C-alpha positions as CSV (number, residue, x, y, z in Angstrom):
1,M,96.7,-19.1,-30.8
2,T,93.4,-17.1,-31.3
3,H,90.3,-18.7,-30.7
4,H,87.4,-17.5,-33.0
5,R,83.9,-17.9,-31.4
6,R,81.2,-19.8,-33.9
7,A,78.4,-17.7,-34.3
8,P,75.2,-19.5,-33.0
9,L,73.3,-21.2,-35.6
10,L,69.6,-20.6,-34.4
11,P,69.9,-16.9,-34.2
12,W,71.5,-17.2,-37.5
13,L,68.9,-19.0,-39.2
14,I,65.8,-17.3,-37.7
15,T,67.2,-13.8,-38.7
16,T,67.6,-14.9,-42.1
17,I,64.3,-16.6,-42.4
18,G,62.8,-13.1,-41.3
19,A,64.7,-11.3,-43.7
20,L,63.5,-13.7,-46.5
21,V,60.0,-13.4,-45.7
22,M,60.2,-9.4,-45.1
23,T,61.8,-8.9,-48.5
24,L,59.3,-11.5,-50.6
25,P,56.7,-9.2,-50.8
26,F,58.9,-6.4,-52.2
27,T,60.6,-8.9,-54.7
28,D,57.2,-10.3,-56.0
29,M,56.1,-6.6,-56.2
30,F,59.4,-5.8,-58.4
31,L,59.1,-8.9,-60.3
32,T,55.3,-8.4,-61.3
33,S,56.0,-4.9,-62.3
34,L,58.5,-6.6,-65.2
35,K,55.6,-9.1,-66.3
36,D,53.5,-8.4,-69.5
37,P,49.5,-9.5,-69.1
38,G,49.8,-13.0,-70.5
39,D,52.6,-13.5,-67.8
40,Y,50.5,-12.4,-64.9
41,A,47.5,-14.0,-66.0
42,H,49.3,-17.1,-66.4
43,L,48.0,-20.1,-64.5
44,P,49.8,-21.8,-62.4
45,Y,51.4,-18.5,-61.2
46,R,54.7,-17.8,-62.3
47,F,57.0,-16.0,-59.8
48,L,59.6,-15.1,-62.6
49,P,58.6,-13.2,-65.6
50,S,59.2,-15.1,-69.0
51,A,60.4,-11.8,-70.6
52,F,61.4,-8.7,-69.0
53,A,58.6,-6.0,-69.6
54,F,60.6,-2.6,-68.8
55,A,58.1,-0.6,-71.1
56,N,55.8,-1.2,-68.0
57,Y,57.5,1.6,-66.1
58,R,57.3,4.0,-69.1
59,D,53.3,3.4,-69.4
60,A,53.0,3.7,-65.8
61,A,54.8,7.2,-65.8
62,D,52.9,8.2,-68.7
63,E,49.3,7.1,-67.3
64,L,49.7,8.3,-64.0
65,D,51.3,11.7,-65.1
66,L,53.9,10.9,-62.6
67,A,55.9,14.1,-62.6
68,T,52.8,16.4,-61.6
69,L,52.1,13.6,-58.9
70,A,55.7,13.2,-57.8
71,R,56.1,16.9,-57.7
72,T,53.1,17.3,-55.4
73,S,53.8,14.5,-53.0
74,I,57.6,15.9,-52.7
75,L,56.4,19.2,-52.0
76,T,54.1,17.6,-49.1
77,A,56.1,15.4,-47.5
78,L,59.4,17.7,-47.4
79,T,57.0,20.7,-46.2
80,V,55.7,18.6,-43.6
81,T,59.3,16.9,-42.5
82,V,60.9,20.2,-42.1
83,S,57.8,21.5,-40.2
84,V,57.8,18.6,-37.7
85,L,61.5,18.7,-37.1
86,C,61.5,22.7,-36.0
87,T,58.0,22.0,-34.1
88,S,59.4,19.1,-32.4
89,S,62.8,20.2,-31.7
90,L,61.4,23.5,-30.2
91,A,58.8,22.0,-28.1
92,G,61.0,19.5,-26.8
93,Y,63.4,21.7,-25.6
94,A,61.0,23.8,-23.7
95,L,59.6,20.7,-22.0
96,A,63.0,19.4,-21.4
97,K,65.0,22.3,-20.2
98,L,62.8,25.6,-19.4
99,R,61.2,25.9,-16.3
100,F,57.5,27.2,-16.3
101,P,54.2,26.6,-14.6
102,G,52.3,23.5,-16.2
103,R,55.1,22.0,-17.9
104,A,54.4,18.6,-16.4
105,L,50.7,18.7,-17.0
106,L,51.6,20.0,-20.9
107,F,53.8,17.3,-21.6
108,R,51.0,14.8,-20.0
109,F,48.7,16.3,-22.3
110,V,51.2,15.8,-25.3
111,L,51.6,12.3,-24.6
112,A,47.5,12.0,-24.3
113,T,47.0,13.1,-27.7
114,M,49.2,9.8,-29.0
115,M,46.3,8.0,-28.2
116,L,43.9,9.4,-30.3
117,P,43.5,7.3,-33.4
118,P,44.1,9.4,-36.3
119,F,40.9,8.5,-38.3
120,L,39.4,10.6,-35.0
121,L,40.7,13.7,-36.3
122,L,40.1,13.7,-40.3
123,I,36.7,15.5,-39.7
124,P,37.7,18.4,-37.1
125,H,40.5,19.1,-39.4
126,F,38.8,19.3,-42.6
127,L,36.0,21.4,-40.7
128,I,39.0,23.9,-39.1
129,L,40.2,24.2,-42.5
130,A,36.9,24.5,-44.4
131,H,36.0,27.6,-41.8
132,W,39.4,29.6,-41.9
133,P,38.4,33.2,-41.5
134,L,39.6,35.5,-44.3
135,A,40.6,32.7,-46.7
136,G,39.3,31.1,-49.8
137,G,36.4,33.4,-49.7
138,N,35.5,33.2,-46.4
139,D,34.3,36.0,-44.5
140,L,35.7,37.1,-41.0
141,Y,33.5,34.4,-39.4
142,G,34.6,31.4,-41.8
143,N,31.7,31.4,-44.2
144,G,30.8,31.8,-47.4
145,G,33.9,30.0,-49.1
146,A,36.2,26.9,-49.3
147,G,38.4,28.3,-46.7
148,L,42.2,26.5,-47.0
149,T,40.8,23.0,-48.0
150,T,41.7,23.8,-52.0
151,G,45.4,24.8,-51.7
152,I,48.7,22.9,-50.9
153,T,48.3,24.3,-47.1
154,A,45.5,22.0,-46.6
155,L,47.8,18.6,-47.4
156,V,50.6,20.1,-45.0
157,L,48.8,22.2,-42.2
158,P,47.4,19.1,-40.1
159,F,50.8,17.6,-39.8
160,T,53.0,20.5,-39.2
161,V,53.2,19.3,-35.3
162,S,53.8,15.9,-34.1
163,A,53.3,14.8,-30.5
164,F,55.5,11.7,-31.1
165,G,58.1,14.1,-32.5
166,I,57.6,16.2,-29.4
167,F,58.1,13.2,-27.1
168,L,61.1,12.0,-28.9
169,M,62.8,15.3,-29.3
170,R,62.2,15.7,-25.2
171,Q,63.4,12.4,-24.2
172,F,66.7,12.8,-26.3
173,I,67.2,16.5,-24.9
174,T,66.8,15.8,-21.5
175,T,70.2,13.9,-21.8
176,I,72.0,17.1,-22.8
177,P,73.7,18.1,-19.2
178,D,72.3,21.4,-17.9
179,E,75.5,22.9,-17.1
180,I,76.4,22.9,-20.8
181,L,73.2,25.5,-21.1
182,E,73.8,27.3,-18.0
183,A,77.6,28.2,-19.0
184,A,75.9,29.5,-22.3
185,R,73.5,31.7,-20.7
186,L,76.2,33.2,-18.6
187,D,78.2,34.3,-21.7
188,G,74.8,36.0,-22.8
189,A,73.3,33.4,-25.1
190,G,69.4,33.6,-25.7
191,E,67.4,30.3,-25.8
192,L,67.0,30.3,-29.5
193,T,70.7,30.6,-30.0
194,L,71.2,27.6,-27.3
195,W,68.6,25.6,-29.1
196,W,70.3,26.3,-32.6
197,R,74.1,26.2,-31.4
198,I,73.9,23.5,-28.7
199,V,70.4,21.3,-28.6
200,L,70.5,20.9,-32.6
201,P,74.0,19.4,-32.6
202,Q,73.7,17.3,-30.0
203,T,70.4,15.4,-31.0
204,T,71.5,15.1,-35.0
205,P,71.1,11.1,-34.6
206,A,67.1,11.8,-33.2
207,L,66.5,14.4,-35.6
208,I,67.6,12.1,-38.3
209,T,65.4,9.2,-37.4
210,L,62.7,11.6,-36.8
211,A,62.9,13.0,-40.4
212,L,63.3,9.4,-42.0
213,L,59.9,8.6,-40.2
214,T,58.0,11.6,-40.9
215,F,59.1,11.6,-44.5
216,T,58.0,8.2,-44.9
217,I,54.5,8.6,-43.2
218,A,53.9,11.9,-45.1
219,W,55.0,10.2,-48.5
220,N,52.6,7.2,-48.1
221,E,49.7,9.1,-46.6
222,Y,46.5,8.2,-48.5
223,I,43.2,9.0,-46.6
224,W,43.9,12.6,-46.1
225,P,45.0,13.8,-49.7
226,L,42.2,11.5,-51.1
227,L,39.7,13.9,-49.0
228,I,41.4,17.0,-49.9
229,S,41.9,16.3,-53.9
230,T,38.0,15.4,-54.3
231,A,37.6,19.2,-53.8
232,N,40.7,20.1,-56.0
233,P,42.3,17.3,-58.3
234,C,45.5,19.2,-58.8
235,L,46.3,18.4,-54.8
236,M,46.5,14.5,-56.0
237,T,49.6,12.8,-54.5
238,L,51.0,9.6,-55.8
239,P,49.1,6.8,-53.5
240,V,46.0,8.7,-54.5
241,G,47.0,8.8,-58.2
242,M,48.0,5.1,-58.0
243,Q,44.5,4.0,-56.6
244,L,42.4,6.2,-59.4
245,L,44.7,4.0,-61.9
246,Q,42.9,1.1,-61.6
247,G,39.6,2.5,-62.8
248,H,41.2,3.5,-65.9
249,L,42.9,0.5,-67.5
250,D,42.5,-2.7,-68.8
251,P,42.0,-5.1,-65.9
252,Q,44.7,-7.6,-67.6
253,R,47.6,-4.4,-67.7
254,T,46.3,-2.9,-64.2
255,T,48.4,-4.8,-61.5
256,P,52.1,-5.2,-63.6
257,L,51.5,-0.9,-64.0
258,L,50.4,-0.7,-60.8
259,M,53.4,-2.6,-59.4
260,A,55.9,-0.4,-61.5
261,A,54.3,2.7,-60.4
262,L,54.7,1.4,-56.5
263,V,58.4,0.6,-57.4
264,I,58.9,4.1,-58.7
265,S,57.0,5.5,-55.7
266,A,59.3,3.6,-53.5
267,L,62.6,5.1,-54.9
268,P,62.7,8.3,-53.0
269,V,62.0,6.7,-49.8
270,L,64.5,3.9,-50.3
271,A,67.2,6.3,-51.6
272,L,66.9,8.6,-48.3
273,F,67.1,5.6,-46.2
274,L,70.2,4.5,-47.7
275,L,71.8,7.8,-47.5
276,L,71.1,8.1,-43.8
277,Q,71.4,4.8,-43.0
278,R,74.1,5.1,-40.5
279,H,72.6,8.3,-38.7
280,Y,69.0,6.0,-38.5
281,V,70.8,2.9,-37.0
282,R,72.6,5.2,-34.4
283,G,69.2,7.2,-33.5
284,I,67.2,4.1,-33.1
285,T,70.1,2.4,-30.9
286,E,70.1,5.6,-28.6
287,I,66.4,5.5,-28.4
288,V,66.2,2.0,-27.3
289,E,68.8,2.9,-24.6
290,L,66.8,5.9,-23.4
């Protein structure tokens, strides 16, 4: 006779309440995006709209010039993600499997940079890009022009290397047995061949996890694109555009349209997560076990 153990009630109850609390803001965002101005201004507050105003999505797309903003955001987030994956995997491989003087010190330096607050690097990044030699009208000494601050490079370049990504990949690559790499070296494989044919396939869950985290952070980045787009409004991304939307609309319409824009902007990240969910969960599980 088979006995089925009943799941403990308390953990199930806590998990259910936590899930409801976590999803409540997103549910309210979606429902608010479907309210007309009268519904939104109604007192007492209505959680559900009396009629579904799907036109808010069309109006938000028109007011925001959504296609242009989305194109800039997608280009920026994809470029940053691919760059971080390449640099993190290569640097992680070097720190985990190659023997060279100062390797431990270099790894500690990478870890130390993770302690720096992101806001601390805003001004140094901007000054480096503004004084980049022989770019944007600058002379050899970086004076006289705008440097790299007016092109798409300005949105991407400061985020092409991630200290967290290097740390994560280094920890994963350390678990690959040295015997496999040594055998490939004896067969004449170079270091780049080892990285491409052995290391990358062995670290796929970590790469997918890092890709999802990097894409989400780059997609939601606000302060740096706001700073760069003041020099060139064509570099405005979705978060910056949505913030500026508030100053151009009737206050009664602003919030429902803004919520509609937020729902639209969340769709690419949500779709990416659903597509790679299995690999993401596996990667997080392996990170916890390291």
